[in-house]
N, C-alpha and C positions, 0 to 999 in steps of 0.2 A: 504493499499500499504505500502511495506516495504522501510525502507530508509536505505541505505546502510552505513557502518562506514565510507567511503571515504567521501560520500557526506556530512555526519553529521561533519566531520571533517572541511570539505570545507566551511561548512556554518558556524560553530564556528569560523574559521578564519577570515571569511568575517565579522562576527559580531563583533569580537574583534578589526578588522582594522577599521571597520566604526566608534566604540565606541571612538578608539583611535583619529580618525581624528575630531571627534565631540568635544571630549575632548580639542584637541589642539585649535580649532576654538573657544571654550569657554573660553580657559584660554590665548589665544594670547594677549599680552599687548596691550592695547590701545594706541592711539597717545597721547604724553605727550604735552600738550599745556602750553605755557608759555607766559604771556604778552610781548611784546617788544615795545609797546606804549600805553600811554593811557592819557587821560584829565579828569578833574574833570568837571561834567556838572553842569549848573545851568538853571533855568527857567528864560526865558525874555517874557513879553508881548508884543504883535504884534501892539497894538493902544496905543497911548500915553493917560495919564489921561488929563482931560479937563484942560486946562492952566496950565501945569505942570511948577512948579518953575524950575529955575535953580539947578543943583546938588550943594550942598555944596562944599566950596573951597577945604575941606579936602578929598574930593573924586576924585578929579581930576586927581592926580597922584596915587591914589591908584588902580582905577578900570579903565583902559583905554577904552574909548567908541569903541565898535566894529563897524564893517562896516555895512552899510546898502544899500540894492539894492531896486531901485523902482520897482513896478509892471511891467511886461511885458505881451502883448505890451501895448505902445512903450517901449523899451527898454531905459536905460539911456545912455548918451553919451559915444560912444566907446573910451577906453581907461581912463575913469574915474576911479579913485582910491577911495575907499569909506572909509575914515578913519575919517570922520567928522560927527557930527549931521547932519539929524536925525538919531538916532539909532534904530529905530523901522524896522525890518527886512522883507521884503516885496520880495518873490520870487514867480512868476507863470510860470509854464510850462519853467522851465529853468534847466540846469545842473550845479552843482558844482563839481569842480575839488579839493578836498581839499589834502594839502600835510602834511605829517607826517614824522617824523624821527625815524628810529628803533633805538634800542639799541643792541639787539643779532639778530643773522640771524637764519632761518630755511627752512625746506623744503616743508612745508605746510603754509597755511595762512588762515584765517577767520578774518571777521571783525564784531564788535558789533556796530549796531546802537542804538540809544538811545532815547526814548521819555520819560524818566523816570521822568522829570519835565514838561511835556507837559499836557495841559489840554483838548486836543482833539486829534483824530486819525490821523495820517500822512500816507499818501501811498507813498511808494518808487515805482516809475514805471519802474526803472532800476538801476543796480549799477556794478561796476567794481573795479577792483584793477589792478595797474601796477607799474613798476618801473620808477621813473621820468627821462625824458632826461634832459631837462633843462626849466628853466622858467615853462610855462604851457603845455609843451610837455611831451608826455610819450614814453617810449621805445616800439614800437607795438607789438614787438615779444613776450613781457613778460604780455601782457594785458590779465586778465582774468574775464570772465563774473561773477558776483555774483549771486547765487540764494539763496532762502530761503525756507528750507523743500522742495526743488525741484522746486519751482516756481520763476519765473522771477521778479515777482512782489508781493509785500506784504503790508499790512496795518499794522503800529505799533500801537497798541491801546495807549490811554493815560497812563502814568506812567508805560509803559513796555519797554524792551529792546528786540532786535531782532538780533539773530546769524545769520551770512550767512554760508551757506554750505561750507566746506573746500575746497580750491582749491590748486592743486599742482603749487608751485611757489617757486624758489628759491629765498630766501628773503636774501639779505646781511645785515650783521650788519652795523650800522651806515650809512645807506643809506636813501634817500628819496624816499618815496612810494606815490602814487597818488591814491586816493579813489574818483572814481567818483559816483555821486548821482544825478539820475534825479527825480525831483518833478514835476509831471504832473499837481498837484492842484496849491493851492496858500497858502501862508502864510499870506496874507493880511486878517486876521481874528482876532477877538478879543482874541483867545486862546493863550496860553502861548506855546512859542517854547523852545525847550531844545537844549542849545548851550554853547560854552565857549568863552567869549570876549576876553581874554588877550593873544591869540594864538601866537603873535609875530612871526607869520610865514604866507607868503603871499599864498593866495590860489585864485582860479580863478573861475568866473562866466560867463556863456555862455549867448548868444543871446537866443531867443525863440526857444525851441525844445530839444530833447533828442540826445546828442552827447557823451553818455556813451561809452568809448572804444575808441573813435576817436584819432589819433594821436595828433592832436591840436584841440583847441576849438575855435569858432568864439566869441572870449572874447568880453563882454561889461565891464569889469572892475575886480578888485581884491578886497579881503577882508582879514582882519587879524582876522578872528574868525572862528571856527569851528562850523558845525551845525550839529546836530542829530548823532554826533560822540561819541563813548566811548572809543574804545580800538580796538588795533591790536593785535592779536595773532599769534604765530607761532608754528609749532611742531618742538622742539628741543630736541633729545634724550641725548645730553650731557649737556644741560643747568643745572647749580647748582640750580636756582630759580630766584626769582624776588624780588627787592627791589622796595617800594613804598615810594616815597618822599610826605609827607603828611603837608600841611601847607597853608599858605596864598600868598599874592603877591610874598613875598621874595623867596618862593619855585616856584612860577607860572613863576619868571624871570622879574618881572615888572621892566622898565627902562632900561632893557639890549637891545643890538642892535638887530632889528628884522632881522631875515632870517640868524642869525649867530649861532644859538643855543649855546647861551652863558649863559643860566641858570645854576645854580649850580647842578642839576641833569644831565645835559647834559655832564659838565666835569667830573663827577663821571663815568658816561657810557663810556667815552673815555679812563679814567683811567683802568677801569676794562677790557675793550678790549685789551688795550696795555699790561696787565698783564696775558691775556690768561684766564681770570676769566669769565666764560659765565653765567653772570646774567643779567637779563632784568632790565631796570631803568624804573619806571612808575610814572609820574609826577601827583600828586593829589593835587597841589596847585590851590587856588582860590583868586583872588584879592580881599581884604576886609573881608575875613571870619575871624570868631571869634570862638572861643571854647565852650562858653555857651549860646550865643544868636544871633540875626540877626541883620543887620544894621537898625538903627533908623534914619529916613530921616524926612524931613518936610513934612506937610500935602501935599497930591497930588503927591508925588514921591513914586513909588512902589518899595520895597525893591528889587524885582525881576528885576527892570528896571535898576538897578546898577549892578546886576550880582555878588554879594558877597555870594551867596549860603546861604544854611541853616547851622546850627551850626556843629561844628566838631564832637560831640558826635552822632548827628543824622545821618551824612553821613558817618562815619566811615566803617559801614558794606559794603554799597554800593561801596565806593570809595577805600577801602582796603581789607576788609575780604573775598569779594566775588570774588577777581580776581585770575585767575589760576596761580599757580606755585608760590604764594608770600610765602617767608621765612622770610623776613626782612621789617620792616617799620622804617622810620626816620621821627620824629615828631619835627616840628618847627611852633609853633602856639602860640598866646596868646598876641602878642604885639597890636593887634586892640581892644581886650577887655580892656586893659590897657589904651590904648592911647583914646579911645572913651568914657570912664568913666570919663575923666578929673579930676575933685577934689573930685568926689564921691567916698565914701568909698567901695562900691560895685561895680563890684566884688572884693573881697579882694585877696590878694595873696593865702590864703588858700583856697578859693573857686576854684581858678584856678589850685592849685596843686591837689585838689581832682578830679577835671575833667580829669586832666593829669592820675590820678591812675586808672580812669574808662577805659580810653583807654589801659592803660597797662593790665587790667585784661581782656578785650575784645581780645586783640591780644594773650595773654597767652593761654586763653580758645580754640583758634584754634591753638596753637602751633607755633605761629609765634614771632620770636625775634624782640622786640621793643627797639629802641634806640632814647634816648632824645637829642636834639639839644638846646644849650642855646640861649636864644633870644638876638638878636642884639641891638645895641644902638638906641636911637631916639631923642637924644637932638637936637633941632632946627626944628624938624617936626611940622607940624601944630596941632597936638595934643597933644605935649610935656607937662607934668608938672612933677614938683618934687615929688608929691605923686605918680605918674605914675613910675617913675624913681625907687622909693623906692620898689613898687611892683615888677619891672622887677629884681632888684638885689635880692630880697627875692626868686623869681622864680628860678633865675639862680642858687642860692645857693644851692637850694633842687635839681635841676638837677644834679649839679657837685656831690652831697655829700650825696643824700637821698638815694641811692642804690635801688631805686625802678624800674629804667629802667635797661636794658640789658647791656647797654653801653651808653657813652656821646660823643658827638661832641661839642666841645666848639666854636661854629661859633662867639660868643660874642667877644673871645679872638682874633681872627684872624681879626674880623672888626672894633675893636675900637681903639681910639687914645690912645696909652699908656700914654700920658700926660694928658688926659682928658677922663677917661673911659666911661663917659656917653654919648661920641660923636663917630661918625664914624670918622675912619682915613681919611685924604684927599685922600689917594691912594684908598680906598675902596669905598668911597661915590659917589653915581651919582649925587649929587647935590641936591637931597631934603632932606637929612639928615635921611633919612628913609630906602631907598632903596640902596643896592649896585650898583655900575656899572659893567660893563664887567670885569674889573680888580678884582673887589671884590667878584664876583661871581665865578672866576676862583680860587681865593685864599680859597673860601669856599668849592669848590669842590675838591680840592687839599688837604684839611685838614681832609678829611673823613679818618679814619684810615681802610683800606680794612681788616685789621684782625678782625674788629667787624663783617664782613659779611661772617666769615667762617660758 
């Protein structure tokens, strides 16, 4: 059969057009995801060790005990706030409405749930995201059901994370977002649960049942801990990038006023927005965390029960380098290594400086700018020693003048008493001589030179 020239030309044109369409589809820019909120998870066992002794006094202020909820049924008394021991977390067939604070806004959202430090699978029966109205209520029109690979329910294996499918949701900057999580099973098992204890943010616990996406929950209590949550990402085409604040309880905001977003990274996020700089700020602080080791506790107390997390070198990949859109990291860590050593020679200042250099190498290998923050004073804290102060001064001298970091933030300078540099100033001190108060955190957040974040 003969093919006319017109038909051939038409066929060629169709083929070229089809090829162009396919090429456009293949080269269309993918959504640009950037983290707007994050926390640094830890593992916490759900059953206490036999006759566990009381936590040592130095841990009392460093690692606030997270809330606990008794199994249901029967639920605990309505209206109860779970902020005191026991801290073994038991949820059975209940819905958690967890509140997080965004840094930047976006047009789409996804939630990363985490069982990264869990020792058994956890099933998510349902999940949703919405903008918060007030207290535990949501703005119903903004509620979006979350799915996972198209499924409404999915099990997270031990040591794994789970990304939700994207949802179209206008997420404003500096806003409260509610993430609903229905747990059809029970956490009343010997397994370790992934969570973050020092949330300093009230979240809400339901009566028995699935209340995901409901405007209000039939609440049986509140908690100031986040469970199975890792991150909230948004699609933001004009975002410059994201900054990770990496550290211990001082970055986590310990002893700041709950529900006021007064951690120093919160103040930094507000400043960036006020200047029109669209950068996410992600908090990877963990109370009690160390650079080189884990917390040593008396026999019978599991380190995971304190929630101080694994050492900074071990968690840097998961809590910093793997996060989407990260361009900068600010490191403020080492005071717990120094303080807990007491009079011991090790770790030396040189040991900790070498570890900081490793963090710098890891960041640079990923093209991330890394900024060092000087260690704040700790005279008068439970674990203060003159030997430890000498180490702190040596490390700060290296951070300021060693030229290893891409930039320096001198938190020590803004926090210390000019007349007694080993002490917090009265204006910055929370009262425990180790952590800043709200005014101290504000001063730290305002000290950050935004030029370092270009």
